[in-house]
C-alpha positions as CSV (number, residue, x, y, z in Angstrom):
1,M,55.5,-1.3,10.2
2,S,51.8,-1.4,9.4
3,L,50.3,-0.5,6.0
4,S,49.2,2.9,7.4
5,R,52.6,3.5,8.8
6,F,54.2,2.6,5.4
7,F,51.9,5.1,3.7
8,T,52.9,7.7,6.3
9,Y,56.5,6.9,5.5
10,T,56.1,7.3,1.8
11,R,54.2,10.6,2.3
12,K,57.1,11.8,4.4
13,L,59.4,10.9,1.5
14,A,57.2,12.9,-0.9
15,A,57.1,15.8,1.6
16,L,60.9,15.6,1.9
17,A,61.1,15.8,-1.9
18,A,59.0,18.9,-1.9
19,L,61.1,20.5,0.8
20,I,64.3,19.6,-1.0
21,G,62.9,20.4,-4.3
22,T,61.0,23.7,-3.8
23,S,61.3,26.7,-1.6
24,S,59.5,28.6,-4.3
25,I,56.8,27.4,-6.8
26,V,58.2,25.5,-9.7
27,T,56.2,24.8,-12.8
28,P,57.3,21.3,-14.0
29,T,58.6,21.0,-17.6
30,F,57.7,18.0,-19.7
31,A,60.2,15.9,-21.5
32,Q,62.3,17.5,-24.2
33,D,61.6,16.8,-27.8
34,Y,64.4,17.4,-30.3
35,P,64.4,17.1,-34.1
36,L,66.6,14.2,-35.2
37,P,69.9,15.4,-36.7
38,A,71.2,14.1,-40.1
39,A,72.4,10.5,-40.2
40,N,76.1,11.7,-40.1
41,S,75.5,13.8,-36.9
42,Q,74.7,12.9,-33.3
43,L,74.4,16.4,-31.8
44,I,71.0,17.5,-30.5
45,G,69.8,20.5,-28.4
46,K,71.5,23.6,-27.0
47,N,72.5,24.2,-23.4
48,Q,70.4,26.7,-21.4
49,Y,71.4,29.0,-18.6
50,H,69.6,29.8,-15.3
51,V,70.3,32.6,-12.9
52,V,69.7,31.6,-9.3
53,E,67.3,34.0,-7.6
54,D,67.0,34.8,-3.9
55,D,65.3,31.9,-2.3
56,G,65.4,30.2,-5.7
57,G,65.2,26.7,-4.4
58,S,67.6,23.8,-4.4
59,L,69.4,22.2,-7.4
60,E,66.7,19.6,-7.4
61,A,64.0,22.2,-7.9
62,I,65.9,23.8,-10.8
63,A,66.5,20.3,-12.3
64,K,62.8,19.7,-12.1
65,K,62.0,23.0,-13.7
66,Y,64.0,22.2,-16.8
67,N,63.3,18.5,-16.6
68,V,66.9,17.3,-16.4
69,G,68.4,14.9,-13.9
70,F,69.8,16.0,-10.6
71,L,73.2,14.5,-11.0
72,A,73.4,15.8,-14.6
73,L,72.8,19.3,-13.3
74,L,75.3,18.9,-10.5
75,Q,77.9,17.4,-12.9
76,A,77.5,20.4,-15.3
77,N,77.9,22.8,-12.4
78,P,80.7,21.5,-10.1
79,G,81.1,23.3,-6.8
80,V,77.6,24.6,-6.6
81,D,75.8,24.0,-3.3
82,P,73.1,21.5,-4.2
83,Y,70.8,22.5,-1.3
84,V,71.1,26.3,-1.4
85,P,72.7,27.6,-4.6
86,R,74.0,31.1,-4.1
87,A,71.8,33.8,-5.5
88,G,73.3,35.3,-8.7
89,N,75.0,32.0,-9.7
90,V,74.6,31.3,-13.4
91,L,74.0,27.6,-13.9
92,T,74.5,25.6,-17.1
93,I,71.4,23.5,-17.9
94,P,72.8,20.5,-19.8
95,T,70.3,20.2,-22.6
96,E,72.8,19.8,-25.4
97,M,73.9,16.2,-25.9
98,L,75.1,13.5,-28.3
99,L,72.8,10.7,-29.2
100,P,74.1,7.2,-28.3
101,D,75.8,5.5,-31.2
102,V,73.1,2.9,-31.6
103,P,70.1,2.5,-34.0
104,R,67.6,5.3,-33.7
105,E,64.6,3.2,-32.9
106,G,62.4,2.4,-29.9
107,I,63.7,3.3,-26.5
108,V,67.4,3.6,-25.7
109,L,68.6,4.0,-22.1
110,N,72.1,4.9,-21.2
111,L,72.6,4.1,-17.5
112,A,75.8,6.1,-17.2
113,E,74.1,9.3,-18.2
114,L,70.8,8.6,-16.5
115,R,68.9,9.5,-19.6
116,M,66.3,7.7,-21.8
117,Y,65.8,8.4,-25.5
118,Y,62.6,7.6,-27.2
119,F,62.5,7.5,-31.0
120,P,58.8,7.4,-32.0
121,A,58.2,5.3,-35.2
122,G,57.7,7.4,-38.3
123,Q,58.5,10.7,-36.6
124,N,61.7,12.7,-37.2
125,K,62.3,13.4,-33.5
126,V,63.6,12.0,-30.3
127,T,62.2,12.6,-26.8
128,V,64.7,12.7,-23.9
129,Y,63.7,11.8,-20.3
130,P,65.8,12.0,-17.1
131,I,65.6,8.7,-15.2
132,G,66.4,7.1,-11.9
133,I,68.0,3.7,-11.9
134,G,69.0,0.9,-9.5
135,Q,71.1,1.4,-6.4
136,L,74.4,-0.2,-5.7
137,G,74.5,-3.7,-4.6
138,G,73.4,-7.2,-5.8
139,D,69.8,-7.4,-7.1
140,T,69.2,-3.7,-7.1
141,L,71.4,-2.9,-10.1
142,T,69.7,-2.1,-13.4
143,P,71.3,-4.5,-16.0
144,T,72.1,-3.8,-19.6
145,M,69.9,-5.6,-22.0
146,T,68.2,-5.7,-25.4
147,T,64.5,-6.4,-25.0
148,K,61.0,-5.0,-25.8
149,I,57.9,-3.7,-24.0
150,S,55.7,-6.6,-23.0
151,G,52.9,-4.8,-21.3
152,K,51.5,-1.5,-19.8
153,R,49.4,-0.9,-16.8
154,A,47.8,2.2,-15.4
155,N,47.3,2.6,-11.6
156,P,49.6,-0.4,-10.9
157,T,49.9,-2.1,-7.5
158,W,53.3,-2.8,-6.1
159,T,54.3,-6.3,-5.0
160,P,57.7,-6.0,-3.3
161,T,60.0,-9.0,-3.8
162,A,61.3,-10.9,-0.8
163,N,64.7,-9.2,-1.1
164,I,63.1,-5.8,-1.2
165,R,61.0,-6.6,1.9
166,A,64.1,-7.8,3.7
167,R,66.0,-4.6,2.9
168,Y,63.1,-2.5,4.2
169,L,62.8,-4.7,7.3
170,A,66.4,-4.1,8.1
171,Q,65.5,-0.4,8.3
172,G,62.5,-1.2,10.6
173,I,59.9,-1.0,7.8
174,K,57.6,-4.0,7.3
175,L,56.2,-3.8,3.8
176,P,52.8,-5.2,3.0
177,A,52.6,-8.1,0.5
178,V,50.9,-5.8,-2.0
179,V,50.8,-2.0,-2.0
180,P,47.6,-0.8,-3.6
181,A,47.4,1.7,-6.4
182,G,47.2,5.4,-5.4
183,D,49.2,8.4,-4.5
184,D,51.1,6.5,-1.8
185,N,52.3,3.8,-4.3
186,P,56.1,4.2,-5.0
187,M,55.5,3.1,-8.6
188,G,53.4,6.2,-9.3
189,H,50.4,5.9,-11.6
190,H,51.8,4.2,-14.7
191,A,54.1,1.2,-15.3
192,I,55.6,-0.3,-18.5
193,R,56.9,-3.8,-18.3
194,L,60.0,-5.1,-20.0
195,A,60.1,-8.6,-21.4
196,A,63.6,-9.6,-20.3
197,Y,64.4,-11.4,-17.1
198,G,60.9,-12.7,-16.7
199,G,59.3,-9.2,-16.7
200,V,60.7,-8.1,-13.4
201,Y,62.0,-4.8,-14.7
202,L,59.6,-1.9,-15.2
203,L,59.6,1.7,-16.4
204,H,57.4,3.4,-13.9
205,G,56.5,6.7,-12.1
206,T,57.2,7.7,-8.6
207,N,55.6,9.5,-5.6
208,A,59.0,11.1,-4.7
209,D,60.6,13.1,-7.5
210,F,63.9,13.6,-5.7
211,G,65.2,10.3,-7.1
212,I,65.1,11.3,-10.7
213,G,68.6,11.5,-12.2
214,M,70.0,9.4,-9.4
215,R,70.6,5.8,-8.4
216,V,67.8,5.2,-6.0
217,S,65.5,2.4,-7.3
218,S,65.5,-1.4,-6.6
219,G,66.5,-2.0,-10.2
220,C,63.6,-0.6,-12.2
221,I,63.8,2.6,-14.2
222,R,62.0,5.5,-12.6
223,L,60.6,8.6,-14.4
224,R,58.8,11.7,-13.2
225,D,55.1,11.0,-13.0
226,D,54.2,13.4,-15.9
227,D,57.0,11.9,-18.0
228,I,55.8,8.3,-17.5
229,K,52.2,9.3,-18.3
230,E,53.3,10.9,-21.6
231,L,55.5,7.8,-22.5
232,F,52.7,5.4,-21.4
233,E,50.3,7.1,-23.8
234,Q,52.6,7.1,-26.7
235,V,54.8,3.9,-26.7
236,P,53.2,0.8,-28.1
237,V,53.6,-2.7,-26.7
238,G,56.3,-4.5,-28.6
239,T,58.6,-1.4,-28.9
240,S,62.3,-2.3,-28.8
241,V,64.2,-1.3,-25.7
242,R,68.0,-1.2,-25.5
243,I,69.7,-0.5,-22.2
244,I,73.4,0.4,-22.4
245,N,76.1,1.6,-20.0
246,E,78.4,4.0,-21.9
247,P,80.0,6.9,-19.9
248,I,81.7,8.3,-23.0
249,K,80.2,9.2,-26.4
250,T,82.0,10.7,-29.4
251,S,80.9,12.2,-32.7
252,I,82.6,13.6,-35.8
253,E,80.2,16.3,-36.9
254,P,79.6,17.5,-40.5
255,N,81.3,20.8,-39.7
256,G,84.4,19.0,-38.7
257,H,84.0,19.3,-34.9
258,R,85.1,16.2,-33.0
259,L,82.8,16.1,-30.0
260,V,83.3,14.1,-26.8
261,E,80.7,13.8,-24.0
262,V,81.9,12.2,-20.8
263,H,79.8,11.1,-17.8
264,Q,80.9,9.7,-14.5
265,P,81.0,5.9,-14.7
266,L,78.6,4.0,-12.4
267,S,80.1,3.1,-9.1
268,E,80.6,-0.5,-8.1
269,S,81.1,0.1,-4.4
270,I,79.7,2.6,-1.9
271,N,83.3,3.8,-1.3
272,D,83.9,4.6,-5.0
273,D,84.3,8.2,-6.1
274,P,82.8,8.2,-9.6
275,Q,84.8,11.3,-10.5
276,L,88.0,9.3,-10.0
277,L,86.9,5.9,-11.5
278,P,88.9,5.0,-14.6
279,I,87.2,5.3,-17.9
280,H,88.3,2.6,-20.3
281,L,88.4,3.5,-24.0
282,N,87.2,0.8,-26.4
283,D,88.9,0.4,-29.8
284,T,86.7,3.0,-31.5
285,M,87.3,5.6,-28.8
286,T,91.1,4.8,-28.8
287,Q,91.2,5.4,-32.6
288,F,89.2,8.6,-32.1
289,R,91.7,9.9,-29.5
290,S,94.8,8.9,-31.5
291,A,93.6,10.4,-34.8
292,Q,95.6,13.3,-36.1
293,Q,92.5,15.5,-36.1
294,T,92.0,15.0,-32.3
295,D,93.8,17.0,-29.7
296,A,94.5,14.1,-27.3
297,D,95.6,16.3,-24.4
298,V,92.3,18.2,-24.6
299,M,90.3,14.9,-24.8
300,D,92.2,13.6,-21.7
301,K,91.2,16.8,-19.8
302,V,87.6,16.3,-20.9
303,I,87.7,12.7,-19.6
304,E,89.1,13.9,-16.3
305,H,86.6,16.8,-15.9
306,R,83.5,14.7,-16.8
307,S,81.0,17.5,-17.3
308,G,78.4,15.4,-19.1
309,M,78.3,17.9,-22.0
310,P,79.7,17.7,-25.5
311,V,83.1,19.3,-25.9
312,N,85.0,19.9,-29.2
313,V,88.4,18.3,-29.1
314,K,89.4,19.0,-32.7
315,A,93.1,19.7,-33.1
316,H,93.8,23.2,-34.4
317,T,96.3,23.5,-37.2
318,P,98.9,26.2,-36.5
319,V,98.7,29.2,-39.0
320,V,102.1,29.6,-40.7
321,E,102.6,33.2,-41.8
322,N,104.5,34.0,-44.9
323,I,107.6,36.1,-44.3
């Protein structure tokens, strides 16, 4: 495939995103800012609700409107048609969540929930971005790591690796050695380089929004173009980056609520059903489940359901009436 044909291909992908994403005009929403909770709390945000209108667009269009990930929205609304949600359906927008149980500094990405958390230094807030991550298979997986930002570049070019060119060639697409900056560049208009693994992993934009909140990249972390622009302008070189893979998060809140948030674990094979993959509890999670204050049966149901939203699994003490 020639360079011009490749650009035509990427434009078709962008057009497909527009077709999938909008059958009505959608005003994009920027990343969500949340005030940081107290040190003994991990809960942020409140869920929102959206009534699907006639010709209200696909689930991807609604995800873009509220700036949440596609799979997160699908997970929160099982059974909803992702292409043509029925008019009148009330969708839960999953904007209530638990912070990952890691230091509140720099950038934290949780691969399993397809979300990025940015804790700006000296500010009592966290900004949450939906992300796309690496596909299944070999060198396209996004690895866990602890690293830092080593550089930033506006209007980046894209130099596909040999493996990427081979994968595209298998689909009849001959990539150029270097794709120039511009609207046809799959990396969008901004790129942030991570230091680990020789700098091969980037946070970058996209020219096809339909991959946000999904496993679609060649290993890099993909954000909506407005989101990466905002992050690019705010985050300094040297900022710490922690990438984790934790499908289950728990918190004991100051009001006594025992919250569990469960996401589908990442598939390891194309034949895996992430809704059925086992979730292994570490020692901390096992102790949380077995505590007297936790209703273990309810927690097991939450793990089975995997809604991606916090659920209170506190055991209720029966009321004994005096006779």
